[in-house]
N, C-alpha and C positions, 0 to 999 in steps of 0.2 A: 113679124113683117116689119121692115125698116122703111118708113116713109121719108124720103129724101128730096128736098125742094132746093132749087137754086134759082133765085130771082124769077120765080114763077114757073120754072121749068124743072123737070126731074133731073136729078143727078143720078147717073148710072152707078151701079156698085163698082164697076170698072174705073170710073172717074175717081171715086173715093180712093180706091186702092192705089191708083196712079199717084194721086196727091200725097198719100201716106208714103209710098215708096220714094217720091221725089223730096220728101221732107217738108213739103208745103203745110201739111196738117199732121197732127198726131193721130195715132190710132185710138179707137175707143178703150182698148186695154190700157194704153198709157194715160189717157184721160181719167179712167176709173182709178188707176193706181195713185195718181196725184190727189184725187178728191175722194178717196174711198170712205172716209168717215161721214162726208156729206151725202154721198150716194148710197148708203147702206139701205137696204130694202129690196123690194121686188120691182124689177125694171118693167114699167108698163109701156113706154114708148121712147123711141130714139129716132131723131130726125137730124139730118145735116141740112142746114139752111145758109142763105146769104142774108146777113143783116147789116146795113150800112156799109157795105163793101167788104165786110169780114165774114169768113166762114165760121159758122157757130154750130156746135152740137146742142140740140135741144132734147133734154132728157127728163122724163116723168118717172118718179119713184113712188111706190106705195110703202110707207113706213110701218113698222110693227104696230104703232099706235092707231093705224088707219088713216093717217094723214097722207094726202098726195102732195108731193112737192115737185115743182117744175124748175129746172135749171137751164140757163143759157151759159154755155162754156166756150170760150174762144178755142177754136180748133187748133190754132197755131201755137198757143202758149199753155193751154190748160187752165187758164184763169177763169174763175166763175164771174161772169159779167152780171148775172141776175139770178136770184132765188126767190121764188114766191110759192105761197100756198095755192094749190089748184082746187077750185071748188067743183 
């Protein structure tokens, strides 16, 4: 299940698809392709959120070594904004 939050309100899957089609944000497939080496592992959670006026993919990945990493990735550019170990 994808939990999507937009300024405290849910973003519908249709809204995300519309933004991708309009070129406002990148698809998760494109985000993954750009950041493949950093996102390797088992996808645990994927959210689309608004942070400081920007749309962000928040992604949690379980790595082979058992470490869980959380990434905040700019949905428009694919740039990693934040990466942290999730306890």
